[in-house]
N, C-alpha and C positions, 0 to 999 in steps of 0.2 A: 475761446472766442466762440460765440454762438453763430449758427448758420442763419442766413437770411430766410424768411418764410418762402414757401413755394408760391409761385404766381397763381393768382386766382382768376385771371382773365386772359384771353388770347389777344395777342397783338397782331394785327394784319398789316403786312408790308407787301406791296406788290412786287412781282419779279422784275428782273432787268428787262428793259425794252428799248428799242431804237425809235419808238414812236414819239416820245417827247422832243428829242432833237429834230426829228422831221417836222413836227408841228411848228416848232420855233423857226425852222428854215422856211416853211410855207408862210408864216406870218411876216417874216422879214421880206420875203418875195412880194407879199401884198403891199407892204409899206414902200418898198423900192418902186414897185409898179405905179403906185399912186403919184409919186413924184417924178418919175422918168417916163416910162413907156408902158401903156396899159397891158400889153401881153405878159409882161412880167407879173403883174397883179393877177391875171387870170391863171397863169401857171402856178403861182404861189398859193392862190386860193384852192386850186385843185390838189396840190400837195398837202396843204393844211387840212382839207376835208378828208382826204384818204387817211392821213395820219391820225386824225381825231377819231374817225370811225374804227380804224384798226385798234387803237389804244382802248377805246371803250369796249369793244368786243372781247379783247384779251382780258380786260379787267373783269368783265361780267363772267367769263369762264372761270377765272380764279376765285371769285366770290362764290360762285355756285358750288365749287369743290370744297368749301369750308363746311365744318359741321354746323348744323342748324342751332344747336344749343351749346352754351358754355357750361363748364363745371360750376357747380354751386356748393362747394365745400367750405364756404366762409361762415364766420360767425359775426355777431354784431360788433361794431367798432366802439370801443369804450370811449367815454368822454374824457378829454384830457384835464387833469387836475381835480376832477370830481369823482369821488368813489362812494 
């Protein structure tokens, strides 16, 4: 059985973070506040804003740590069925 070819591109996956659930909690707070009592919306908006800024800053740091160029050890892709 032959081995699969080595990957030719890098796949970026962000690290684990508590910010997406906090952002969701803040958005839920905004929706609840719109339909019940406005301070819930204000608190939810603040939580959502802090979570969004924290998430974007962490993501920017992770992307900055990636290499600037990917490997280019690939060849042309042959056309299927035509040789």
